[in-house]
C-alpha positions in Angstrom: 20.0 -77.8 -58.9 16.6 -79.3 -58.2 13.8 -77.1 -57.0 11.2 -78.4 -54.6 8.1 -76.2 -55.0 6.7 -77.7 -51.8 9.3 -75.7 -49.8 7.9 -72.4 -50.9 4.9 -70.6 -49.4 1.9 -70.4 -51.6 2.2 -67.5 -54.1 6.0 -67.1 -53.5 8.2 -66.3 -56.5 11.8 -67.4 -56.8 14.3 -65.7 -59.0 16.4 -68.0 -61.2 19.3 -65.4 -60.9 21.9 -65.6 -58.2 23.2 -62.1 -58.9 21.6 -60.1 -56.1 22.3 -60.5 -52.4 19.1 -60.0 -50.4 20.2 -60.6 -46.9 23.4 -61.2 -44.9 23.3 -62.7 -41.4 26.0 -61.8 -39.0 26.4 -63.9 -35.9 26.8 -61.6 -32.8 27.4 -62.1 -29.1 24.9 -59.5 -27.9 22.2 -58.5 -30.3 21.2 -55.5 -28.2 24.8 -54.1 -28.1 25.2 -54.7 -31.9 21.8 -53.1 -32.6 22.8 -49.9 -30.7 26.0 -49.8 -32.7 24.3 -50.1 -36.0 21.6 -47.6 -35.2 24.2 -45.0 -34.1 27.0 -45.6 -36.7 24.9 -46.3 -39.8 21.9 -44.1 -38.7 19.4 -46.8 -39.7 16.1 -47.7 -38.2 15.5 -51.3 -37.0 13.4 -53.1 -39.6 12.6 -56.0 -37.3 13.8 -57.3 -33.9 13.2 -59.9 -31.3 15.2 -61.2 -28.4 17.7 -63.0 -30.7 18.1 -60.6 -33.6 17.9 -57.1 -35.0 17.5 -56.4 -38.7 18.5 -53.4 -40.7 18.1 -52.5 -44.4 21.1 -51.1 -46.3 19.5 -50.0 -49.6 18.7 -53.3 -51.2 20.4 -55.6 -48.7 19.1 -56.7 -45.3 21.7 -57.2 -42.5 20.4 -59.6 -39.8 22.3 -59.5 -36.5 21.6 -62.9 -35.0 22.7 -64.1 -31.6 25.6 -66.6 -32.1 23.8 -69.1 -29.9 21.0 -69.3 -32.5 23.4 -69.8 -35.4 23.9 -73.6 -35.2 20.2 -74.3 -36.0 20.4 -72.0 -39.0 23.5 -73.4 -40.6 23.7 -77.1 -39.4 25.5 -79.2 -40.2 28.1 -76.5 -40.8 30.0 -75.3 -37.8 29.8 -71.8 -36.3 33.2 -70.2 -36.1 34.1 -68.9 -32.6 34.3 -65.1 -32.2 38.1 -65.1 -32.0 38.6 -67.1 -35.2 39.7 -64.0 -37.1 38.1 -62.2 -40.1 37.5 -63.9 -43.4 35.5 -61.1 -45.1 34.8 -57.4 -45.1 31.8 -55.3 -46.2 32.3 -52.3 -48.3 30.1 -49.2 -48.4 30.5 -46.7 -51.3 30.8 -43.1 -50.1 31.3 -39.7 -51.7 34.0 -38.6 -49.2 36.0 -41.0 -47.1 37.6 -38.3 -45.1 34.2 -36.8 -44.0 32.9 -40.3 -43.1 36.0 -41.0 -41.0 35.5 -37.7 -39.2 31.8 -38.7 -38.5 32.9 -42.1 -37.3 35.5 -40.6 -35.0 32.8 -38.2 -33.5 30.8 -41.4 -32.7 33.7 -43.0 -30.9 34.5 -45.5 -33.7 38.2 -46.3 -34.0 39.6 -47.0 -37.5 41.6 -50.1 -38.2 43.3 -48.3 -41.0 42.9 -45.4 -43.4 42.1 -43.3 -45.0 44.4 -44.8 -47.6 44.6 -44.1 -51.4 44.6 -47.5 -53.0 46.4 -48.4 -56.2 43.0 -49.6 -57.6 41.7 -46.0 -57.5 39.7 -46.0 -54.2 40.3 -44.1 -50.9 39.4 -46.5 -48.1 39.2 -46.8 -44.4 38.0 -49.7 -42.2 36.5 -50.2 -38.8 34.8 -53.0 -36.9 31.5 -53.5 -35.3 31.3 -54.8 -31.7 31.7 -58.4 -32.9 34.7 -57.8 -35.1 32.9 -57.7 -38.4 35.0 -55.4 -40.7 33.4 -52.6 -42.5 35.1 -50.5 -45.2 34.1 -47.1 -46.5 35.4 -46.6 -50.0 35.5 -43.5 -52.2 36.0 -43.8 -56.0 38.8 -41.4 -56.6 38.1 -41.2 -60.4 34.8 -39.4 -59.5 36.5 -36.6 -57.6 37.7 -33.4 -59.2 
């Protein structure tokens, strides 16, 4: 893969490794509605926001909630999927106690899609969606419980 140094800001460094996800952009219908959900459910401060987006930091990964109407410019010539296209991915968050997290989610009015379920691969999981249907899973490693 060719690298054009003229595309980089002066002084910018680029990692040759493709092993760390820095940011994920989720296309949303209403950035303000999604921002409120992420603030309440994940208890995170907004890192950046404008009229089209709200950005949150999850440990070492940035989640950018971008207005769907802005997505074509970002990914052209690829097409933006409509909101009712169905899910093709899920995000997983490692937790110490899936049951406790599910109780917390319920107290915030978040409905689970499924779970908690003990999986054959040694995890206890539960899933829920954000206001735009992006699926989030909480997962507890059962081998670490006594």
